[in-house]
C-alpha positions as a Markdown table, in Angstrom:
| # | Residue | x | y | z |
|---|---|---|---|---|
| 1 | Unk | 0.0 | 0.0 | 0.0 |
| 2 | Unk | 1.3 | 3.4 | -0.8 |
| 3 | Unk | 0.2 | 7.1 | -0.6 |
| 4 | Unk | 0.1 | 9.1 | -3.8 |
| 5 | Unk | -0.4 | 12.9 | -4.2 |
| 6 | Unk | -2.0 | 14.7 | -7.0 |
| 7 | Unk | -0.7 | 18.2 | -7.4 |
| 8 | Unk | -3.1 | 20.7 | -8.9 |
| 9 | Unk | -1.9 | 24.4 | -9.4 |
| 10 | Unk | -4.7 | 26.9 | -9.4 |
| 11 | Unk | -2.6 | 30.1 | -9.8 |
| 12 | Unk | 0.8 | 31.5 | -9.9 |
| 13 | Unk | 3.9 | 29.5 | -9.9 |
| 14 | Unk | 2.5 | 26.4 | -8.7 |
| 15 | Unk | 1.2 | 27.9 | -5.5 |
| 16 | Unk | -2.1 | 26.6 | -4.3 |
| 17 | Unk | -3.6 | 23.9 | -2.2 |
| 18 | Unk | -2.6 | 20.3 | -2.6 |
| 19 | Unk | -5.2 | 17.6 | -3.4 |
| 20 | Unk | -4.2 | 14.3 | -1.8 |
| 21 | Unk | -5.7 | 11.0 | -2.9 |
| 22 | Unk | -5.2 | 7.4 | -1.4 |
| 23 | Unk | -4.4 | 4.5 | -3.7 |
| 24 | Unk | -4.2 | 0.8 | -2.7 |
| 25 | Unk | -2.3 | -1.8 | -4.6 |
| 26 | Unk | -2.2 | -5.5 | -3.5 |
| 27 | Unk | 1.1 | -7.4 | -3.6 |
| 28 | Unk | 1.7 | -9.8 | -6.5 |
| 29 | Unk | 1.0 | -13.0 | -4.5 |
| 30 | Unk | -2.2 | -11.6 | -3.1 |
| 31 | Unk | -3.5 | -10.7 | -6.6 |
| 32 | Unk | -2.8 | -14.2 | -7.8 |
| 33 | Unk | -4.7 | -15.8 | -5.0 |
| 34 | Unk | -7.7 | -13.6 | -5.8 |
| 35 | Unk | -7.5 | -14.6 | -9.5 |
| 36 | Unk | -7.3 | -18.3 | -8.6 |
| 37 | Unk | -10.3 | -18.1 | -6.3 |
| 38 | Unk | -12.3 | -16.4 | -9.1 |
| 39 | Unk | -11.2 | -19.1 | -11.5 |
| 40 | Unk | -12.2 | -21.9 | -9.2 |
| 41 | Unk | -15.5 | -20.2 | -8.7 |
| 42 | Unk | -16.0 | -20.2 | -12.4 |
| 43 | Unk | -15.1 | -23.9 | -12.7 |
| 44 | Unk | -17.2 | -25.2 | -9.8 |
| 45 | Unk | -20.8 | -25.7 | -11.1 |
| 46 | Unk | -23.5 | -24.3 | -8.8 |
| 47 | Unk | -26.3 | -26.6 | -7.9 |
| 48 | Unk | -29.4 | -25.7 | -9.8 |
| 49 | Unk | -32.6 | -24.5 | -8.2 |
| 50 | Unk | -34.8 | -27.1 | -6.6 |
| 51 | Unk | -36.8 | -29.1 | -9.0 |
| 52 | Unk | -34.1 | -29.1 | -11.7 |
| 53 | Unk | -34.0 | -32.5 | -13.4 |
| 54 | Unk | -30.7 | -33.5 | -15.2 |
| 55 | Unk | -32.4 | -36.4 | -17.0 |
| 56 | Unk | -34.5 | -33.9 | -18.9 |
| 57 | Unk | -31.6 | -31.6 | -19.7 |
| 58 | Unk | -28.9 | -31.9 | -22.4 |
| 59 | Unk | -26.1 | -32.8 | -20.1 |
| 60 | Unk | -23.6 | -31.8 | -22.8 |
| 61 | Unk | -24.6 | -28.2 | -22.2 |
| 62 | Unk | -25.3 | -28.4 | -18.4 |
| 63 | Unk | -22.0 | -28.4 | -16.5 |
| 64 | Unk | -23.6 | -29.4 | -13.2 |
| 65 | Unk | -25.1 | -32.5 | -14.8 |
| 66 | Unk | -21.8 | -33.5 | -16.3 |
| 67 | Unk | -19.9 | -33.1 | -13.0 |
| 68 | Unk | -22.6 | -35.1 | -11.2 |
| 69 | Unk | -22.4 | -37.9 | -13.7 |
| 70 | Unk | -18.6 | -38.0 | -13.5 |
| 71 | Unk | -18.7 | -38.2 | -9.7 |
| 72 | Unk | -21.1 | -41.1 | -9.9 |
| 73 | Unk | -18.9 | -43.0 | -12.4 |
| 74 | Unk | -15.9 | -42.5 | -10.2 |
| 75 | Unk | -17.7 | -43.9 | -7.2 |
| 76 | Unk | -18.9 | -46.9 | -9.3 |
| 77 | Unk | -15.4 | -47.7 | -10.6 |
| 78 | Unk | -14.0 | -47.5 | -7.0 |
| 79 | Unk | -16.7 | -49.8 | -5.7 |
| 80 | Unk | -16.0 | -52.4 | -8.4 |
| 81 | Unk | -12.3 | -52.2 | -7.8 |
| 82 | Unk | -12.8 | -52.8 | -4.1 |
| 83 | Unk | -15.0 | -55.9 | -4.8 |
| 84 | Unk | -12.4 | -57.3 | -7.2 |
| 85 | Unk | -9.6 | -56.9 | -4.7 |
| 86 | Unk | -11.7 | -58.5 | -1.9 |
| 87 | Unk | -12.6 | -61.4 | -4.2 |
| 88 | Unk | -8.9 | -62.0 | -5.1 |
| 89 | Unk | -7.9 | -61.9 | -1.4 |
| 90 | Unk | -10.6 | -64.5 | -0.5 |
| 91 | Unk | -9.4 | -67.1 | -3.0 |
| 92 | Unk | -7.0 | -69.5 | -1.2 |
| 93 | Unk | -3.8 | -70.3 | -3.0 |
| 94 | Unk | -2.7 | -73.9 | -3.3 |
| 95 | Unk | 1.0 | -74.6 | -3.2 |
| 96 | Unk | 2.1 | -76.1 | -6.5 |
| 97 | Unk | 3.7 | -79.1 | -4.7 |
| 98 | Unk | 0.2 | -80.1 | -3.4 |
| 99 | Unk | -1.6 | -79.9 | -6.8 |
| 100 | Unk | -2.4 | -83.3 | -8.3 |
| 101 | Unk | -0.6 | -83.9 | -11.6 |
| 102 | Unk | -0.2 | -86.9 | -13.8 |
| 103 | Unk | -0.4 | -90.1 | -11.9 |
| 104 | Unk | -1.6 | -88.5 | -8.7 |
| 105 | Unk | -5.1 | -89.7 | -9.6 |
| 106 | Unk | -4.0 | -93.3 | -9.0 |
| 107 | Unk | -4.7 | -92.7 | -5.4 |
| 108 | Unk | -8.4 | -93.0 | -6.2 |
| 109 | Unk | -10.2 | -96.3 | -5.9 |
| 110 | Unk | -10.6 | -99.0 | -3.3 |
| 111 | Unk | -12.8 | -102.1 | -2.8 |
| 112 | Unk | -14.7 | -103.0 | -6.0 |
| 113 | Unk | -18.0 | -104.8 | -6.3 |
| 114 | Unk | -20.6 | -105.1 | -9.1 |
| 115 | Unk | -23.7 | -107.1 | -10.0 |
| 116 | Unk | -25.1 | -107.6 | -13.6 |
| 117 | Unk | -27.9 | -109.5 | -15.2 |
| 118 | Unk | -28.3 | -110.4 | -18.9 |
| 119 | Unk | -28.0 | -113.2 | -21.3 |
| 120 | Unk | -25.2 | -115.7 | -21.9 |
| 121 | Unk | -24.3 | -118.2 | -24.7 |
| 122 | Unk | -22.7 | -121.6 | -24.1 |
| 123 | Unk | -22.1 | -120.8 | -20.5 |
| 124 | Unk | -22.9 | -124.4 | -19.4 |
| 125 | Unk | -20.3 | -126.0 | -21.6 |
| 126 | Unk | -16.6 | -125.9 | -22.0 |
| 127 | Unk | -15.5 | -127.2 | -25.3 |
| 128 | Unk | -12.2 | -126.5 | -27.0 |
| 129 | Unk | -12.4 | -123.5 | -29.4 |
| 130 | Unk | -16.0 | -122.7 | -28.3 |
| 131 | Unk | -16.6 | -119.2 | -27.3 |
| 132 | Unk | -18.6 | -118.4 | -24.1 |
| 133 | Unk | -20.1 | -114.9 | -24.1 |
| 134 | Unk | -22.2 | -112.8 | -21.8 |
| 135 | Unk | -23.9 | -109.4 | -22.0 |
| 136 | Unk | -25.7 | -107.6 | -19.1 |
| 137 | Unk | -26.6 | -104.5 | -17.3 |
| 138 | Unk | -26.3 | -103.6 | -13.6 |
| 139 | Unk | -24.3 | -101.4 | -11.3 |
| 140 | Unk | -20.7 | -101.2 | -10.2 |
| 141 | Unk | -18.5 | -99.3 | -7.8 |
| 142 | Unk | -17.2 | -96.1 | -9.3 |
| 143 | Unk | -19.1 | -96.7 | -12.5 |
| 144 | Unk | -22.6 | -96.9 | -11.0 |
| 145 | Unk | -25.2 | -97.8 | -13.7 |
| 146 | Unk | -23.2 | -99.7 | -16.3 |
| 147 | Unk | -23.0 | -102.5 | -18.8 |
| 148 | Unk | -20.8 | -105.5 | -19.1 |
| 149 | Unk | -19.8 | -107.3 | -22.3 |
| 150 | Unk | -17.4 | -110.2 | -22.2 |
| 151 | Unk | -16.3 | -113.6 | -23.6 |
| 152 | Unk | -13.9 | -116.4 | -22.8 |
| 153 | Unk | -12.7 | -119.4 | -24.9 |
| 154 | Unk | -10.8 | -122.6 | -24.4 |
| 155 | Unk | -8.1 | -122.2 | -27.0 |
| 156 | Unk | -5.1 | -124.2 | -25.7 |
| 157 | Unk | -4.3 | -126.9 | -23.2 |
| 158 | Unk | -5.7 | -130.3 | -22.3 |
| 159 | Unk | -8.5 | -129.1 | -20.0 |
| 160 | Unk | -11.0 | -126.2 | -19.8 |
| 161 | Unk | -8.4 | -123.5 | -19.9 |
| 162 | Unk | -10.6 | -120.3 | -20.4 |
| 163 | Unk | -9.0 | -117.0 | -21.5 |
| 164 | Unk | -10.8 | -113.8 | -22.5 |
| 165 | Unk | -11.7 | -110.3 | -21.6 |
| 166 | Unk | -14.7 | -108.1 | -20.7 |
| 167 | Unk | -15.4 | -104.4 | -20.7 |
| 168 | Unk | -17.5 | -102.5 | -18.1 |
| 169 | Unk | -18.9 | -99.2 | -19.4 |
| 170 | Unk | -20.7 | -96.4 | -17.6 |
| 171 | Unk | -24.2 | -95.8 | -19.0 |
| 172 | Unk | -24.3 | -92.1 | -17.9 |
| 173 | Unk | -20.7 | -91.4 | -19.1 |
| 174 | Unk | -19.8 | -93.9 | -21.9 |
| 175 | Unk | -16.4 | -92.4 | -22.1 |
| 176 | Unk | -15.5 | -94.1 | -18.8 |
| 177 | Unk | -14.9 | -97.8 | -19.1 |
| 178 | Unk | -12.8 | -100.6 | -17.4 |
| 179 | Unk | -11.1 | -103.3 | -19.3 |
| 180 | Unk | -10.5 | -106.7 | -17.5 |
| 181 | Unk | -8.7 | -109.9 | -18.6 |
| 182 | Unk | -10.5 | -113.1 | -17.6 |
| 183 | Unk | -9.2 | -116.6 | -16.8 |
| 184 | Unk | -11.0 | -119.7 | -15.6 |
| 185 | Unk | -10.8 | -123.5 | -15.5 |
| 186 | Unk | -14.5 | -124.5 | -15.7 |
| 187 | Unk | -17.6 | -123.4 | -17.6 |
| 188 | Unk | -18.9 | -120.2 | -16.2 |
| 189 | Unk | -22.3 | -121.5 | -15.3 |
| 190 | Unk | -21.0 | -124.5 | -13.2 |
| 191 | Unk | -22.0 | -123.7 | -9.7 |
| 192 | Unk | -19.4 | -126.2 | -8.5 |
| 193 | Unk | -16.7 | -124.4 | -10.4 |
| 194 | Unk | -14.6 | -121.4 | -9.4 |
| 195 | Unk | -16.2 | -119.0 | -11.8 |
| 196 | Unk | -13.8 | -116.5 | -13.4 |
| 197 | Unk | -10.9 | -114.4 | -12.2 |
| 198 | Unk | -10.2 | -111.0 | -13.5 |
| 199 | Unk | -7.2 | -108.7 | -13.8 |
| 200 | Unk | -7.8 | -105.0 | -14.5 |
| 201 | Unk | -5.8 | -103.8 | -17.6 |
| 202 | Unk | -6.7 | -100.1 | -17.8 |
| 203 | Unk | -9.7 | -98.6 | -19.5 |
| 204 | Unk | -10.8 | -95.2 | -20.9 |
| 205 | Unk | -11.6 | -91.8 | -19.4 |
| 206 | Unk | -11.0 | -91.6 | -15.7 |
| 207 | Unk | -10.0 | -95.3 | -15.7 |
| 208 | Unk | -7.3 | -95.0 | -18.3 |
| 209 | Unk | -4.6 | -96.2 | -15.9 |
| 210 | Unk | -6.8 | -98.5 | -13.8 |
| 211 | Unk | -5.5 | -101.6 | -12.1 |
| 212 | Unk | -6.7 | -104.2 | -9.7 |
| 213 | Unk | -8.3 | -107.6 | -9.7 |
| 214 | Unk | -10.8 | -110.1 | -8.2 |
| 215 | Unk | -13.3 | -112.8 | -8.8 |
| 216 | Unk | -16.6 | -113.3 | -10.6 |
| 217 | Unk | -19.3 | -115.8 | -9.9 |
| 218 | Unk | -22.2 | -116.6 | -12.2 |
| 219 | Unk | -25.7 | -118.0 | -11.7 |
| 220 | Unk | -27.4 | -119.2 | -14.9 |
| 221 | Unk | -30.9 | -120.3 | -15.9 |
| 222 | Unk | -32.0 | -122.8 | -18.5 |
| 223 | Unk | -33.5 | -119.9 | -20.6 |
| 224 | Unk | -30.0 | -118.4 | -21.2 |
| 225 | Unk | -30.2 | -115.6 | -18.7 |
| 226 | Unk | -27.7 | -115.1 | -15.9 |
| 227 | Unk | -26.7 | -112.9 | -12.9 |
| 228 | Unk | -23.2 | -112.4 | -11.7 |
| 229 | Unk | -21.3 | -110.9 | -8.8 |
| 230 | Unk | -17.9 | -109.2 | -8.9 |
| 231 | Unk | -15.7 | -108.6 | -5.9 |
| 232 | Unk | -12.2 | -107.3 | -5.7 |
| 233 | Unk | -10.2 | -104.1 | -5.8 |
| 234 | Unk | -9.9 | -101.2 | -8.3 |
| 235 | Unk | -7.3 | -98.4 | -8.3 |
| 236 | Unk | -7.3 | -95.5 | -10.8 |
């Protein structure tokens, strides 16, 4: 702030009363603050009068509506980010050395049992080079509702030396099946015989690397129908 005088001569050689005036000038930093405050006031949109509806106004021309929409979008993005971070933090991490890979699935399995019913051919006889076949439906451990298709034949040796194989297939998931190799020394329908023994030799689907073994007994009727019972173990 400074004082300035304004000399006014009314007569003579500059003689006469002096007229003094006061002038105020703000420092540079104060003038800048005033200008910034005025600029912020221009940028900050004032809330319209009560009853103003942004949805009915062209927001491209109403700055208050644009600012309000921008604030809502920022809050929405922040909320989504918080939810994503919370979800990631809630997912437990599994150490890689504990994750099952490759042959780790071989730990599945256990005791195996099954029962099937169907039709058989030549099951009451055991002649050389004669095939004994059987086809049925039933239920088995791990396979649940499933089918069995198998056959054995006396091809070599001096007595009833049966060799063959059978396949057990899931009805609900046909891609899952178990292959077994069969051996026996008597016709399958001989109640006095030992039935058939089986050795698991793999399969398809979840049983691709299956192993195990056990015993099968048959009960046959004169009309060519049969029931059988499987017992043993299965690992896959």
